[in-house]
N, C-alpha and C positions, 0 to 999 in steps of 0.2 A: 360801348356799354360793358358792364361787368359780365364775365362769362356765366356766372350763376343766374343773372337776369335773363340771358339768352336761353339757358336751359329751361327755366321756368316758363318763359314765353313759348318755346317750342313744344313743351308738354301740355300747356293749357289752352293755347289759342284755338285749335280746331274744336275741342269740346265746347269752349265758350261760344265760338261762332255758330256751331251747329245747334246747341240746345239752350244755352242760357240767355241768348239774345231774343228768344221768342216773345218774352213779355214786352220788349221794346219795339215789336213789330207794329207798324201802322199801316193798315189796309193791305196787309200781306207783304209789306216791304221792310226788310231788315237792313240796318247799316252794315257795312263791311268793316269789321273790327281789325282785320288784317291790314287793310289799307291805312287805317288810322295809326296802327302800331308802326308800320313802315314809314309813314310820314313823320312821326315823332322820332324814330330812330335816325332817319335821314337828317332832320333838322338838328338833332343833338350831336350826332357823331360825324357827319360828313358823307361824301359820295361813295367812298370805297366801302365803308362798313354798311351804309344804307343799301348798296347794291348786293353785297354778300348776304345781308339779312333778307333782302327781298327774294333772292334766288333760293335761299334755304327755306323760307316760309312758303314760297310758291311751289317748290318741289314737294314740300310736306302736304300742301293743299292738293297738288296733282295726284299724289299717292293715295290720299284719303278720299278722293272723289273719282268720278268716271271721266274726267277730262283728259285730253291727250297729254301724255307725259312730257313735261318740259315747257308747255305753253304758258302756264301760270308762273313758272320759274322765270321765264324770259320777261313776261310783262311786269311781274312784281319786282324783278331785278332792275329793270329800267325805271320803274316808279321810285324805288329806293335811291337809285343814282340821281334822278332828277330832284327829289326832295333834299338830298345831300347837297347838291349844287345850290339849290335855293337857300338852304340854311347857311352855307358859307358866304354866298354873294349878296343875297337880297333880304331874307327874312330872319327874324328871331322868333322865339317861342311866344312872345307877347304880342306879336303883330296881328292886327285885326284882319289883315289880308289872307291869313291862313285858311279861313273858310272858303274863300274864292279859289285859291290854288288847290286845296284838297278836293273840293267839289269838281273842279275842272279836270284834275287827274282821274278821279273816279269816273267821270263822264267819258273821258277819252278812253279809258280802259274798257268801259262797257261798250263803246262803239267799236273798238278794235276786236273785242271778243265776238260781238254780233256779226261783224264783217267776216271774221274767220269762220265762224260756225255756218254762216250763209254760204261761203265759198266751199266749205267742206261737205255740208249736208244738203245743199240746194236752197231754194228760195224758202223764205219764211216771212212771218209778219214783222219785218224789220222796223218800219215806221211806228206801228202801234206799240211794239216792244220798247222803242226808244222813249216814247212819251208816257207809257203806262208803268214801266218798271225802271229803266236805266236812268232817266233824268231824276225822278223822285228819289231813287237810291243814292244818286250822287249828292243831291242836296242834303239828304238825311245823314249821309256819311260825313259831309262837311260840317254839319252842325254838331254831330257827336265828336268829331275830331277837335273842334274848337273848344268844346266843353272839357275834353281830356287835356288839351294843352293849357287851358285856364287852371284846371286842377293841379297839374304839374307845376305851374308857375306859382300858384297860391301856396301850395304845401312845400315848395322848394325841393321837389323830388329829383330834379336834374342832377344835383350833387350826389345823391344816393345811387343813381343809375349809371353815371359815367365813371369810367376809370380815371384815375388821377392824371394820366398823361393826356386825356382828351378834354379835361375840364377847361373851359374858357375863363380867362382872368378878367 
């Protein structure tokens, strides 16, 4: 992606995630716009740039929240790397399977975070949290990501976002 796009994303993603997504909240569950952005970046640019963007956005999220420093950077970096490999090998931006992969990634990350928090802080309501917040958030994030990917495809924004050396022919 173009450097100015990354600067805009890094400056706006945390405020958008924290405050502007409240109107999109359904039953107290908000989609994870950072995962959607990382999925789009991974699909469009590849695994290396997806992993670097994931680590950068994850570290930014770690700094702006009370989570352990580096944990979101690690999980988001792996997420961007995986999305990049999917974009290179399997999927394109118009594939209807994007909702499944994005939802599965979000669910997997939620499970990993829950297991980590349970191991770090002791037992908690793991199963109820899985069904009441993690699973619905994963589905909601997958739906939002599909809408964003459809918007990018319909408006042909991928050429505006990508550097010339990364544009697919």
